[in-house]
Every structure is written in structure tokens, then in C-alpha cells.
C-alpha positions as CSV (number, residue, x, y, z in Angstrom):
1,X,6.1,137.7,73.1
2,X,8.1,134.9,74.7
3,X,9.0,131.8,72.6
4,X,7.7,128.5,73.5
5,X,9.9,125.6,74.8
6,X,9.5,123.7,71.5
7,X,10.8,126.5,69.5
8,X,13.6,127.0,71.9
9,X,14.8,123.5,71.3
10,X,14.8,123.9,67.6
11,X,16.7,127.1,67.8
12,X,19.3,125.6,70.0
13,X,19.7,122.7,67.7
14,X,20.2,124.9,64.7
15,X,22.8,126.9,66.6
16,X,24.8,123.8,67.5
17,X,24.8,122.6,64.0
18,X,26.0,125.9,62.7
19,X,28.7,126.0,65.3
20,X,30.0,122.5,64.3
21,X,30.2,123.5,60.7
22,X,32.1,126.6,61.5
23,X,34.5,124.7,63.8
24,X,35.2,122.3,61.0
25,X,36.1,125.0,58.6
26,X,38.4,126.7,61.2
27,X,40.1,123.4,61.8
28,X,41.0,122.9,58.1
29,X,42.3,126.5,57.8
30,X,44.3,126.5,61.1
31,X,47.9,124.9,60.9
32,X,48.0,124.3,64.6
33,X,44.8,122.3,64.4
34,X,46.2,120.3,61.6
35,X,49.3,119.5,63.7
36,X,47.2,118.6,66.7
37,X,45.1,116.4,64.6
38,X,48.1,114.8,63.2
39,X,49.6,114.3,66.6
40,X,46.3,112.8,67.9
41,X,46.2,110.5,64.9
42,X,49.7,109.0,65.7
43,X,49.5,105.5,67.1
44,X,51.6,105.0,70.2
45,X,52.1,101.3,69.4
46,X,54.1,102.1,66.2
47,X,57.8,101.1,66.6
48,X,59.1,104.4,65.1
49,X,56.9,106.4,67.5
50,X,58.1,104.5,70.5
51,X,61.7,104.9,69.4
52,X,61.2,108.7,69.0
53,X,59.6,109.0,72.4
54,X,62.4,107.0,73.9
55,X,65.0,109.4,72.5
56,X,62.9,112.4,73.6
57,X,62.8,111.1,77.1
58,X,66.5,111.3,77.4
59,X,66.4,115.0,76.5
60,X,63.2,116.0,78.1
61,X,64.0,115.4,81.8
62,X,61.1,117.3,83.4
63,X,57.5,118.0,82.5
64,X,57.3,121.7,83.1
65,X,56.6,124.7,81.0
66,X,60.2,125.7,81.3
67,X,61.4,122.5,80.0
68,X,58.8,122.5,77.3
69,X,60.0,125.9,76.1
70,X,63.7,125.0,76.1
71,X,63.2,121.6,74.4
72,X,63.9,123.0,70.9
73,X,67.0,124.8,71.9
74,X,68.3,121.8,73.8
75,X,67.8,119.6,70.8
76,X,69.6,122.0,68.5
77,X,72.5,122.2,70.9
78,X,72.8,118.5,71.0
79,X,72.6,118.3,67.1
80,X,75.4,120.9,66.9
81,X,77.6,119.0,69.4
82,X,77.0,115.8,67.4
83,X,78.0,117.6,64.2
84,X,81.2,118.9,65.7
85,X,82.2,115.5,66.9
86,X,81.4,114.1,63.5
87,X,83.6,116.7,61.8
88,X,86.4,116.0,64.2
89,X,86.3,112.3,63.5
90,X,85.9,112.9,59.8
91,X,89.2,114.9,59.9
92,X,91.0,112.0,61.4
93,X,89.6,109.7,58.7
94,X,90.6,112.2,56.0
95,X,94.2,112.3,57.4
96,X,94.4,108.5,57.3
97,X,93.0,108.4,53.8
98,X,95.7,110.7,52.6
99,X,98.3,108.6,54.2
100,X,96.8,105.5,52.5
101,X,96.8,107.3,49.2
102,X,100.5,107.9,49.6
103,X,101.1,104.3,50.4
104,X,99.1,103.1,47.4
105,X,101.0,105.4,45.1
106,X,104.3,103.9,46.3
107,X,102.9,100.4,45.9
108,X,101.7,101.3,42.4
109,X,105.2,102.5,41.5
110,X,106.6,99.3,42.8
111,X,104.2,97.3,40.7
112,X,105.1,99.2,37.6
113,X,108.7,98.6,38.3
114,X,108.1,94.9,38.9
115,X,106.1,94.6,35.7
116,X,108.9,96.2,33.7
117,X,111.4,93.8,35.2
118,X,109.0,90.8,34.7
119,X,108.5,91.8,31.0
120,X,112.3,92.0,30.6
121,X,112.7,88.6,32.3
122,X,110.0,87.1,30.2
123,X,111.7,88.3,27.0
124,X,115.0,86.9,28.3
125,X,113.5,83.3,29.2
126,X,110.9,82.8,26.4
127,X,113.2,80.5,24.4
128,X,113.8,78.4,27.5
129,X,110.0,78.0,28.0
130,X,109.6,77.0,24.5
131,X,112.3,74.4,24.9
132,X,110.8,73.1,28.2
133,X,107.4,72.8,26.5
134,X,108.9,70.9,23.6
135,X,110.7,68.6,26.0
136,X,107.5,68.1,27.9
137,X,105.6,67.2,24.7
138,X,108.4,64.8,23.8
139,X,108.3,63.2,27.2
140,X,104.5,62.6,26.9
141,X,105.1,61.1,23.4
142,X,107.8,58.8,24.8
143,X,105.5,57.8,27.6
144,X,102.7,57.0,25.2
145,X,105.1,55.0,23.0
146,X,106.4,53.2,26.0
147,X,102.8,52.3,27.0
148,X,102.2,51.0,23.4
149,X,105.4,49.1,23.3
150,X,104.7,47.5,26.7
151,X,101.2,46.5,25.5
152,X,102.6,45.2,22.2
153,X,105.2,43.2,24.0
154,X,102.7,41.8,26.5
155,X,100.5,40.9,23.6
156,X,103.1,39.4,21.3
157,X,105.8,38.0,23.6
158,X,106.1,35.5,26.3
159,X,107.3,36.1,29.8
160,X,110.7,34.8,30.9
161,X,108.9,32.3,33.2
162,X,106.8,31.0,30.4
163,X,109.8,30.6,28.1
164,X,111.5,28.7,30.9
165,X,108.6,26.4,31.4
166,X,108.3,25.7,27.7
167,X,111.9,25.1,26.9
168,X,113.6,23.9,30.1
169,X,113.9,20.0,30.4
170,X,114.0,20.4,34.2
171,X,110.5,21.8,34.3
172,X,107.8,19.1,34.3
173,X,104.8,19.2,31.9
174,X,101.8,20.5,33.9
175,X,99.2,23.2,34.1
176,X,101.8,26.0,33.8
177,X,103.2,24.3,30.6
178,X,99.8,24.1,28.9
179,X,98.9,27.6,29.9
180,X,102.1,28.9,28.3
181,X,101.5,26.7,25.2
182,X,98.0,28.1,24.9
183,X,99.4,31.6,25.1
184,X,102.0,30.8,22.5
185,X,99.3,29.6,20.2
186,X,97.3,32.7,20.7
187,X,100.3,34.8,20.0
188,X,100.9,33.0,16.8
189,X,97.3,33.6,15.8
190,X,97.6,37.3,16.7
191,X,100.8,37.6,14.6
192,X,99.0,36.4,11.6
193,X,96.7,39.4,11.9
194,X,99.8,41.6,11.8
195,X,100.7,40.3,8.3
196,X,97.7,42.0,6.8
197,X,98.6,45.4,8.3
198,X,101.5,47.8,7.7
199,X,103.4,46.0,10.5
200,X,104.4,43.0,8.4
201,X,108.1,43.2,9.3
202,X,107.4,43.1,13.0
203,X,104.9,40.3,12.5
204,X,107.4,38.2,10.5
205,X,110.1,38.7,13.1
206,X,107.8,37.8,16.0
207,X,106.5,34.7,14.2
208,X,110.0,33.5,13.5
209,X,110.9,33.7,17.2
210,X,107.6,32.2,18.2
211,X,108.1,29.4,15.7
212,X,111.3,28.4,17.3
213,X,109.7,28.5,20.7
214,X,106.9,26.3,19.4
215,X,109.2,23.7,18.0
216,X,111.1,23.5,21.3
217,X,107.8,23.3,23.3
218,X,106.3,20.6,21.0
219,X,109.5,18.6,21.0
220,X,109.6,18.6,24.8
221,X,105.9,17.7,24.9
222,X,106.3,14.9,22.4
223,X,109.1,13.3,24.4
224,X,107.2,13.6,27.6
225,X,104.1,12.0,26.0
226,X,106.1,9.1,24.7
227,X,107.4,8.4,28.2
228,X,103.9,8.7,29.7
229,X,102.4,6.4,27.1
230,X,104.4,3.5,28.5
231,X,102.1,3.4,31.5
232,X,99.3,2.3,29.1
233,X,100.8,-1.2,29.0
234,X,98.9,-2.1,32.2
235,X,95.7,-4.2,32.0
236,X,93.4,-1.4,33.1
237,X,95.4,1.9,32.8
238,X,94.3,5.1,34.2
239,X,94.3,8.1,31.8
240,X,95.8,11.1,33.5
241,X,94.3,14.5,32.5
242,X,97.7,15.8,31.7
243,X,98.3,13.0,29.2
244,X,94.9,13.7,27.5
245,X,95.8,17.4,27.4
246,X,99.2,16.6,25.9
247,X,97.7,14.5,23.1
248,X,95.1,17.1,22.4
249,X,97.9,19.7,22.1
250,X,100.0,17.5,19.8
251,X,97.1,17.4,17.3
252,X,98.6,20.7,16.1
253,X,101.5,18.7,14.9
254,X,100.1,15.8,12.8
255,X,103.4,14.0,12.4
256,X,104.1,14.0,16.2
257,X,100.5,13.1,16.9
258,X,100.6,10.2,14.5
259,X,103.8,9.0,16.1
260,X,102.0,9.1,19.5
261,X,99.1,7.1,18.1
262,X,101.4,4.4,16.8
263,X,103.2,4.3,20.1
264,X,99.9,3.9,22.0
265,X,98.6,1.2,19.6
266,X,101.8,-0.8,19.8
267,X,101.8,-0.7,23.6
268,X,98.1,-1.6,23.7
269,X,98.6,-4.3,21.1
270,X,101.1,-6.1,23.4
271,X,99.0,-5.5,26.5
272,X,95.7,-6.8,25.0
273,X,97.4,-9.8,23.4
274,X,99.1,-10.7,26.7
275,X,95.9,-10.2,28.7
276,X,94.0,-12.4,26.2
277,X,96.5,-15.2,26.4
278,X,96.4,-15.0,30.2
279,X,92.6,-15.1,30.2
280,X,92.8,-18.2,28.0
281,X,95.5,-20.1,29.9
282,X,95.9,-18.6,33.4
283,X,92.7,-16.9,34.3
284,X,92.3,-13.9,36.4
285,X,94.3,-12.8,39.5
286,X,94.2,-15.6,42.1
287,X,92.7,-18.0,39.6
288,X,89.4,-16.1,39.3
289,X,87.9,-16.1,36.9
290,X,89.1,-19.5,35.8
291,X,91.0,-20.0,32.5
292,X,88.7,-20.1,29.5
293,X,90.4,-23.2,28.2
294,X,89.1,-25.2,31.1
295,X,85.7,-25.2,29.3
296,X,87.1,-26.5,26.0
297,X,85.0,-29.6,26.4
298,X,81.9,-27.4,26.2
299,X,82.1,-25.8,22.7
300,X,79.3,-23.4,23.3
301,X,80.7,-22.0,26.5
302,X,84.3,-22.2,25.2
303,X,83.6,-20.1,22.1
304,X,81.1,-17.9,23.8
305,X,83.6,-17.0,26.6
306,X,86.4,-16.2,24.1
307,X,84.2,-13.9,22.0
308,X,82.6,-12.4,25.1
309,X,86.1,-11.5,26.4
310,X,86.9,-9.9,23.1
311,X,83.6,-8.0,23.1
312,X,84.4,-6.6,26.5
313,X,88.0,-5.8,25.4
314,X,86.6,-4.0,22.3
315,X,84.3,-1.9,24.5
316,X,87.0,-1.0,27.0
317,X,89.5,-0.2,24.3
318,X,87.0,1.9,22.5
319,X,86.3,3.9,25.6
320,X,90.0,4.1,26.4
321,X,91.0,5.5,23.0
322,X,87.9,7.7,23.0
323,X,89.0,9.2,26.3
324,X,92.7,9.3,25.4
325,X,92.3,11.1,22.0
326,X,89.1,12.9,22.8
327,X,87.5,11.3,19.8
328,X,83.9,11.7,18.9
329,X,82.8,9.5,16.0
330,X,80.4,11.3,13.8
331,X,77.0,9.6,13.9
332,X,78.1,7.3,16.7
333,X,76.1,6.3,19.7
334,X,76.9,4.5,22.9
335,X,78.3,1.0,22.3
336,X,75.8,-0.7,24.5
337,X,73.0,0.8,22.4
338,X,74.7,-0.4,19.3
339,X,74.8,-3.9,20.7
340,X,71.1,-3.9,21.5
341,X,70.4,-2.7,18.0
342,X,72.3,-5.5,16.4
343,X,70.7,-8.1,14.1
344,X,71.3,-11.1,16.2
345,X,71.4,-11.9,19.9
346,X,73.2,-14.9,21.4
347,X,70.8,-17.6,22.7
348,X,73.0,-20.4,23.9
349,X,71.0,-21.9,26.8
350,X,72.7,-19.7,29.3
351,X,76.2,-20.1,27.9
352,X,76.6,-16.4,27.2
353,X,79.5,-15.5,28.5
354,X,88.2,18.2,10.9
355,X,88.8,20.7,13.4
356,X,87.7,24.2,14.1
357,X,89.9,26.8,15.7
358,X,88.5,29.3,18.2
359,X,90.0,32.1,20.2
360,X,91.7,29.5,22.5
361,X,92.5,26.7,20.1
362,X,93.7,24.2,22.7
363,X,90.4,24.4,24.6
364,X,88.5,23.0,21.7
365,X,87.8,19.3,21.6
366,X,89.2,18.2,18.3
367,X,87.5,15.2,16.5
368,X,89.8,12.4,15.7
369,X,89.1,11.3,12.1
370,X,86.8,8.3,12.0
371,X,89.3,6.2,9.9
372,X,92.2,7.1,12.1
373,X,90.3,6.2,15.2
374,X,89.2,2.8,13.8
375,X,92.7,2.1,12.5
376,X,94.1,2.7,16.0
377,X,91.4,0.5,17.5
378,X,92.1,-2.2,14.9
379,X,95.9,-2.2,15.6
380,X,95.3,-2.4,19.4
381,X,93.2,-5.6,19.1
382,X,95.0,-7.2,16.1
383,X,97.0,-9.4,18.5
384,X,94.0,-11.4,19.5
385,X,93.1,-12.6,16.0
386,X,95.6,-15.5,15.8
387,X,94.9,-17.2,19.1
388,X,91.1,-16.7,18.6
389,X,91.1,-18.1,15.1
390,X,93.2,-21.2,15.8
391,X,91.1,-22.2,18.8
392,X,87.7,-21.5,17.2
393,X,88.7,-23.3,14.0
394,X,89.7,-26.3,16.0
395,X,86.4,-26.5,17.7
396,X,84.3,-25.9,14.6
397,X,86.2,-28.5,12.5
398,X,85.4,-31.2,15.0
399,X,81.6,-30.6,15.1
400,X,79.3,-33.0,13.4
401,X,76.0,-32.4,15.2
402,X,73.9,-30.0,13.2
403,X,72.1,-28.5,16.2
404,X,75.4,-27.7,18.0
405,X,76.9,-26.4,14.8
406,X,74.0,-24.0,14.3
407,X,74.2,-22.8,17.9
408,X,77.9,-22.1,17.3
409,X,77.0,-20.3,14.0
410,X,74.5,-18.2,15.9
411,X,76.8,-17.0,18.6
412,X,79.7,-16.3,16.2
413,X,77.5,-14.4,13.9
414,X,76.1,-12.4,16.8
415,X,79.5,-11.3,17.9
416,X,80.5,-10.6,14.4
417,X,77.8,-8.0,14.1
418,X,78.8,-6.4,17.4
419,X,82.5,-6.2,16.5
420,X,81.8,-5.0,12.9
421,X,79.6,-2.2,14.3
422,X,82.3,-1.2,16.8
423,X,85.4,-1.5,14.7
424,X,84.3,-1.5,11.1
425,X,84.2,-4.3,8.5
426,X,87.9,-3.9,7.5
427,X,89.4,-4.3,10.9
428,X,91.6,-7.4,11.4
429,X,89.4,-8.7,14.2
430,X,86.2,-8.1,12.2
431,X,87.7,-10.0,9.2
432,X,88.8,-12.9,11.5
433,X,85.4,-13.2,13.1
434,X,83.7,-13.0,9.7
435,X,85.9,-15.9,8.5
436,X,85.0,-17.8,11.6
437,X,81.3,-17.1,10.9
438,X,81.6,-18.4,7.3
439,X,83.5,-21.5,8.6
440,X,80.8,-22.1,11.2
441,X,78.0,-21.9,8.6
442,X,80.0,-24.1,6.3
443,X,80.3,-26.8,9.0
444,X,76.6,-26.4,9.8
445,X,75.6,-27.0,6.2
446,X,78.2,-29.8,5.9
447,X,76.4,-31.5,8.8
448,X,73.1,-31.0,7.1
449,X,74.4,-32.3,3.8
450,X,75.9,-35.3,5.6
451,X,72.5,-36.0,7.2
452,X,70.8,-35.6,3.8
453,X,73.3,-38.0,2.1
454,X,72.6,-40.5,4.8
455,X,68.8,-40.2,4.3
456,X,69.1,-40.6,0.5
457,X,71.6,-43.4,0.7
458,X,69.5,-45.4,3.1
459,X,66.0,-44.6,2.2
460,X,63.5,-46.0,4.8
461,X,60.5,-47.7,3.2
462,X,57.1,-46.6,4.4
463,X,55.4,-48.7,7.2
464,X,52.1,-50.4,6.7
465,X,50.3,-47.5,8.4
466,X,51.9,-45.1,5.9
467,X,53.1,-42.7,8.7
468,X,56.3,-40.7,8.5
469,X,59.4,-42.7,9.0
470,X,61.6,-42.3,12.1
471,X,64.4,-40.5,10.2
472,X,61.9,-37.9,9.0
473,X,60.6,-37.4,12.6
474,X,64.2,-37.0,13.8
475,X,65.0,-34.5,11.0
476,X,61.8,-32.5,11.8
477,X,62.8,-32.5,15.5
478,X,66.2,-31.0,14.5
479,X,64.3,-28.4,12.4
480,X,62.2,-27.4,15.3
481,X,65.2,-26.9,17.5
482,X,66.9,-24.8,14.8
483,X,63.7,-22.7,14.4
484,X,63.4,-22.2,18.1
485,X,67.0,-20.9,18.2
486,X,66.4,-18.7,15.2
487,X,63.2,-17.4,16.6
488,X,64.9,-16.2,19.8
489,X,67.5,-14.2,17.9
490,X,67.2,-10.5,17.1
491,X,67.1,-10.7,13.4
492,X,64.7,-8.1,12.1
493,X,61.3,-9.4,11.0
494,X,61.6,-8.2,7.5
495,X,64.7,-10.3,7.0
496,X,63.9,-13.4,9.0
497,X,62.1,-15.3,6.3
498,X,64.7,-14.5,3.7
499,X,67.6,-15.6,5.9
500,X,66.0,-18.8,7.1
501,X,65.0,-19.9,3.6
502,X,68.5,-21.3,2.9
503,X,68.5,-23.4,6.1
504,X,65.0,-24.7,5.4
505,X,65.9,-25.6,1.9
506,X,68.9,-27.5,3.0
507,X,66.7,-29.6,5.3
508,X,63.5,-30.0,3.3
509,X,64.8,-30.6,-0.2
510,X,66.6,-33.9,0.6
511,X,63.8,-34.8,3.0
512,X,61.2,-34.4,0.2
513,X,63.4,-36.5,-2.1
514,X,63.6,-39.3,0.5
515,X,59.8,-39.3,0.8
516,X,59.3,-39.5,-2.9
517,X,61.9,-42.3,-3.3
518,X,60.3,-44.2,-0.4
519,X,56.8,-43.9,-1.8
520,X,57.8,-44.7,-5.4
521,X,57.0,-48.4,-5.0
522,X,53.6,-47.9,-3.4
523,X,50.3,-47.9,-5.3
524,X,49.1,-44.4,-6.3
525,X,46.6,-43.9,-3.5
526,X,49.0,-45.2,-0.8
527,X,51.7,-43.0,-2.5
528,X,49.6,-39.9,-2.1
529,X,48.6,-40.8,1.4
530,X,52.2,-41.4,2.5
531,X,53.3,-38.1,0.9
532,X,50.4,-36.2,2.5
533,X,51.3,-37.6,5.9
534,X,55.0,-36.7,5.6
535,X,54.3,-33.2,4.3
536,X,51.6,-32.7,7.0
537,X,54.1,-33.7,9.7
538,X,56.6,-31.1,8.4
539,X,53.9,-28.5,7.9
540,X,52.9,-28.8,11.5
541,X,56.4,-27.8,12.5
542,X,56.6,-25.0,10.0
543,X,53.3,-23.4,11.1
544,X,54.7,-22.7,14.6
545,X,56.8,-19.7,13.4
546,X,55.9,-16.8,11.2
547,X,59.2,-16.7,9.3
548,X,58.3,-20.1,7.6
549,X,54.8,-19.0,6.6
550,X,55.7,-18.9,2.9
551,X,57.2,-22.4,2.9
552,X,54.2,-23.7,5.0
553,X,51.8,-22.2,2.4
554,X,53.8,-23.8,-0.5
555,X,53.6,-27.1,1.3
556,X,49.9,-26.7,1.8
557,X,49.6,-26.4,-2.0
558,X,51.5,-29.6,-2.4
559,X,49.2,-31.3,0.1
560,X,46.2,-30.0,-1.7
561,X,47.5,-31.5,-5.0
562,X,48.0,-34.9,-3.4
563,X,44.5,-34.7,-1.9
564,X,43.1,-34.0,-5.3
565,X,44.7,-37.2,-6.5
566,X,43.0,-39.0,-3.6
567,X,39.7,-37.4,-4.4
568,X,39.9,-38.4,-8.1
569,X,40.9,-42.0,-7.2
570,X,38.2,-42.3,-4.6
571,X,35.7,-40.9,-7.1
572,X,36.7,-43.6,-9.6
573,X,36.4,-46.3,-7.0
574,X,32.9,-45.0,-6.1
575,X,31.8,-45.2,-9.8
576,X,33.2,-48.7,-10.1
577,X,31.8,-50.0,-6.9
578,X,28.4,-48.5,-7.4
579,X,28.0,-49.9,-10.9
580,X,27.6,-46.5,-12.5
581,X,30.9,-46.8,-14.4
582,X,29.6,-49.8,-16.3
583,X,26.3,-48.1,-17.0
584,X,28.0,-45.0,-18.3
585,X,30.4,-47.0,-20.5
586,X,27.7,-49.3,-21.9
587,X,26.3,-48.6,-25.3
588,X,22.5,-48.3,-25.4
589,X,21.1,-48.2,-21.9
590,X,19.0,-51.4,-21.3
591,X,16.6,-52.3,-18.6
592,X,18.9,-55.1,-17.5
593,X,21.9,-52.8,-17.2
594,X,19.9,-50.3,-15.2
595,X,18.5,-52.9,-12.9
596,X,22.0,-54.4,-12.4
597,X,23.4,-51.0,-11.7
598,X,20.7,-50.2,-9.1
599,X,21.4,-53.4,-7.3
600,X,25.1,-52.6,-7.1
601,X,24.2,-49.1,-6.0
602,X,22.1,-50.3,-3.1
603,X,25.0,-52.5,-2.0
604,X,27.4,-49.5,-2.4
605,X,25.3,-47.1,-0.5
606,X,25.3,-49.3,2.6
607,X,29.0,-50.1,2.4
608,X,30.3,-46.7,1.3
609,X,31.2,-45.6,4.8
610,X,33.2,-48.7,5.6
611,X,35.0,-48.7,2.2
612,X,36.0,-45.0,2.4
613,X,37.0,-45.3,6.0
614,X,39.3,-48.3,5.3
615,X,40.9,-46.6,2.3
616,X,41.5,-43.2,3.8
617,X,42.0,-44.2,7.5
618,X,45.7,-44.1,7.0
619,X,45.8,-40.4,6.7
620,X,47.4,-38.8,9.7
621,X,44.4,-36.4,10.2
622,X,40.8,-37.6,10.2
623,X,39.8,-34.2,8.9
624,X,41.7,-34.8,5.7
625,X,39.9,-38.1,5.2
626,X,36.5,-36.5,5.7
627,X,37.5,-33.7,3.2
628,X,38.5,-36.3,0.6
629,X,35.3,-38.3,1.1
630,X,33.1,-35.2,0.9
631,X,34.7,-34.0,-2.3
632,X,34.5,-37.5,-3.9
633,X,30.8,-37.8,-2.8
634,X,30.1,-34.4,-4.5
635,X,31.7,-35.7,-7.7
636,X,29.8,-38.9,-7.4
637,X,26.5,-37.1,-7.0
638,X,27.1,-34.9,-10.0
639,X,27.7,-38.0,-12.1
640,X,24.7,-39.8,-10.7
641,X,22.5,-36.8,-11.3
642,X,23.6,-36.6,-15.0
643,X,22.9,-40.4,-15.4
644,X,19.5,-40.1,-13.6
645,X,18.4,-37.3,-15.9
646,X,19.5,-39.3,-19.0
647,X,17.5,-42.4,-17.9
648,X,14.4,-40.3,-17.0
649,X,14.5,-38.7,-20.4
650,X,14.5,-42.1,-22.0
651,X,11.6,-43.3,-19.9
652,X,9.6,-40.3,-21.0
653,X,10.3,-41.4,-24.6
654,X,8.4,-44.6,-23.9
655,X,11.5,-46.7,-23.4
656,X,10.8,-49.6,-21.0
657,X,13.4,-48.9,-18.2
658,X,13.2,-49.5,-14.5
659,X,13.1,-46.4,-12.2
660,X,16.3,-45.3,-10.6
661,X,16.6,-44.1,-7.0
662,X,15.8,-40.4,-6.7
663,X,18.7,-38.1,-6.6
664,X,17.5,-36.6,-3.3
665,X,17.3,-40.1,-1.8
666,X,20.9,-41.0,-2.8
667,X,22.0,-37.6,-1.6
668,X,20.3,-38.1,1.7
669,X,21.9,-41.5,2.3
670,X,25.3,-40.2,1.3
671,X,24.9,-37.1,3.6
672,X,24.0,-39.4,6.5
673,X,27.1,-41.4,5.8
674,X,29.2,-38.3,5.6
675,X,27.9,-37.3,9.1
676,X,29.1,-40.7,10.4
677,X,32.6,-40.0,9.2
């Protein structure tokens, strides 16, 4: 039976699958297949593969079966030839290595021989090496000591040039000298530090040598300074920085420095005295400014110019000495400010004419002692005392006008305060000006006393109008001028009243005595009116200034006391003129007495204004008259009211008495009259 086509296909498929399986098994078991597979798996792009193929191409020249069969033998021949050549070359290398070995052996023998010789030489020279090392160490020590010694000498000794500058008289004193002197001072300070160490002997020796150098240097500096100080005799000397530095350095030697101060003060004494006399008699260069004595006819300007010149001289000398000696007064402040802070100011109508040492001791500004500075300033200006005192005394002794004398007191006192603040109270010039101030005040009070004696010796009697006499007006005018001068001064407010009390007492006490003596012959009411007018005139002047407020208030109390006398006297006159006094003094009140008193009261009420005006019209102020009248009317009304109540009580007791005017009616009339005053 023939198979169908479908079954043939299945059988063929199964056979192919079986064949593939069998082929795979044969491939794994056959070595040749494995090699072929391995060859087929090789990648031709690999670098090693390409290199192998390149080498193979050199051997494999043809692509034939013969060549393929002889490839292996050819390769082996080439390998054998290469090995032979390698062995041949290796033999040459071995021969050279053996020759090198022989050379190395000979070199080694030489080295051993040299080592033996070197060891022998080392043994022979070891003591020399030790000596060389010791010498080297000693050399280093000497070098270190030399460095130390050089540093020590540079620290504690001066150079030859510095010694020459300090000691040679041919070398001038200048910057190099002061630098050397500062170094010498520093060396001395450093040597003191050596005395507290174990190098005391060296410190003592160095200090002895430095002390001799210092004495020589300061002696040279002292002589040079004395010569330079002679230039200070000029009117306006210029202070060289070198001279200031020299004086500052000499403060290390108090004796030499004091000698320099005395030299300077003696030179300045003569220069200032000469300049002052020239200003008094000759004037300035070329005659300008003019001599002060040309104004001797004008006492205010004459004395003011003399004291103003001295004030300027004190200021300039203060600044000169301050610059020269580098002085800084403890607690001091600029002289101009001290002048502005003084107690008084001249108003003359325009006629105003301990030192610390630092690392560099000479660089420190030493403070001149306050007393020493003031003494030097005092000695420099002492030559002006005599000519000033003689001229001012002559002017003051010739003054008799109290106003002019007080102006002179004011200006002398003002300059006394300035000079005392600048020079001290014990300076000769301060003492002189203080004596002149006392003399000026003495002459002023003598003028006031002379005027007071004249008033008391020739007492002016009151005029008919009881107004203040001319001499009182003249005295009050003087008082006003004195108060105006005093008010413009710079006396502190808390001291003004106290200081002016003496002047006011010297003027008012004799003036009040004169008023009392002049009014002693007057009737009581005119006496009181005259005293009130006089005191009122004086009080008007005192009320202008605050420093006389206490005296003005005391005078007001005295005026009030006199006004009370006027009130009481006016009250008694009212009682007498109105008839009430007779009615009060009468025994039993009768109808006749009451009627008579009422008649007189009517007359009094219509004439009271005229009477009171005529009596009190002599008071200098109408207001005072009104005040006296008003008070007296009040007293009168109190008395009338008491009498009215007494009479009314009697009338209620069935006593036959006429009716009195009502209190309100009398009070109304008197009030109208008061309005007319």
C-alpha cells in the first residue's frame, strides 16, 4: 500500500530531526569538529588574531595543497633557526658576563684594600679630627661672644662721633647733640638695670664713664644756653627751638637749670624795665604809639594806659616763659579767659587802654613747678613796680573829685584782679598794684568824707516848700554816677550788694545827719514832711539798681515811720477841727456840747479837703499825701463811730440829746472828698 503525501512529509521531518541530533552528538565527540568550530568562532577583528595572520602570511607564500602540507615543517625549521641564533648570541653574552665578573672581582679587591687603608688612616687622624671639632666649637663660641659683646657695647656705649659731639667745644649744639644726649640718658637708665643683675661690676664701670660724659655734656650745654639767653634782652625775642630743647634738657640738673632761670629773669628784668620807661617817656618806634606821659593831664587815660601796658607785658611774659620753660600750670587756663572771668571790668568812658620719666626722658614735657614759674614771672616784671607806683601815687594824691577818684579806684582794682590771677598775690607787681588800689580807695573815701564834713559844717536849712536842698541833690547825683559805674563792672551778683554797702554808707550817713540837723528847727509835721521828701529823693535813686535793694527797703521803712507821724498828727488835727476832741474830753455829754460839735463837724466836712491839701501839699509825691489823708480819715471815722454809738445809747436811755450825723453819711462825704484828692 503506498503512503500518502501527508504521511511522507511527517516521515521526512522526523528523519531530519533525527539526523540533526546525531550530527550534534558526532560534533561533540570529534576533535576535528571541535577545532573547526573553534576556528570558526575566532573573530578576525581581534588584534592578536590579526597579528598571527600577519606572521603566517610571511611563511605561507602560496595557497596550494603543497604549501599547506609543508607549513608545519617550515614553521618548525624557522623556530629551530631562531633558537640557534639565540644560543649563539647567548654564548656571546655569557662570555662578556664572565669578563665582567672578573672585573668586578678585581674592583672588589681594590675596595677591600682601600677600606683597609682608610681604616688605618682614620685611626691615625682621629685625634686631629677631635681637635678640629673642638676648635670649630670654640670658634662658634667666640663668634657668639663677639656678637653679644658688640650688642652690649652698642647698647651701653656711645659712638666716637657722639662722644665728639657731646664733648668737643668746636661742635655746635644742635639736633645731633640732643640725639646723643638722649642716647646718653637712655644708656644711664639701662645701666641702672644692670645693678640689679649679676653684672653689677660692669654696670658700675659703665655708669662711671657715662657720668663723666654727662657732666661734660651738661657743662657744655649750660655754657651754650647762657650765651643764647642773652638774645632774650630784646623787646620781642624769638625763642629758638634749640634753646627750648636745651632748657628742657637742663631740667635734669636742677642747679644748672635754676642758674639758667636766674639768668633769664635778670635779662628779662632789665629788658621789661627799659621797655616800660621807653613807653612812658619816648613812645614806640617812630613816636607811635605816643609816650604815655603825654596824657598825664587826663588821669583816667594816664593810669589806664600804664596799667594796660603792664597787663599786656604780663601776658606776653607769661607766654614767653611758658614757651621757654615748657611750663604748664596745673589748673591754669588761657590768660584771656581768666581776664574775662575776673570780678571787675574797667568802665572808664572809653579810656581803656613733678616730673615723670619715660623710655625717652628728654622727649617728655616736664612741668615747671608753679611756685618756680610764678617767681620767675615776678622777677621779670619787678622792675616796673617803682616807676608805676611813683606816677600813680602822684596822680591819686592830687584827686579831690569823688567821681573821678572812684573811676580811678575801679580801673586800678580791675587790673589788680587780673595781675593777681596771672602772677599770684605775693608777686611784687601784685603787691604794688594792691597798695595802689588801697590808696585809690583811701583817696575816694577821703573825698567822700571831705564832702560829708562840708555838708555837716554848713547845714542848708529847708526851703519853704520843704523840698530837698541843693547839696542833697548834688550828692545824690554823685551817688547815681557812682552806682552807674559800679553797675557796669563785672562784680558777681552775690557780692555786689555787700561790696557797695560801704560806699553807700559813706554817702548816706552824713547826708541823713544833715537832713536831721536841717529839719530840727521845723515844727513836727514840717519836720516829717521834709525828711520824707529827702529820703524819697534818695530812695528814687537807690531803686534804679538791684544791688541797693536792701538799703532802699530800709529807707522805705523810715519813710513809713515818718508817714505814720504825719497820719497821727493829721488825725489829731481832724479831731480838733471837727469838734470831736472837745466832745470826747468833756465830762458828761450835754445837748449843748453835742450841738456845738455837730456845727463844727459840718464846717469841717466842707473844708477838710482844703485843709488836708494845704497841710500835705508839700510832700514831693501827691500819692503820699493821699495815703496820709486816707489813713487819717480811717482813724477819724473809727473815732466818730465810737462817739456816735455812745450818743445813740444815751438817747435810748431817755437822755435829751440832739441827733448826730449818721456814720454812713459822714463816711460818704469823706469818701467823696478823698476822691477829690
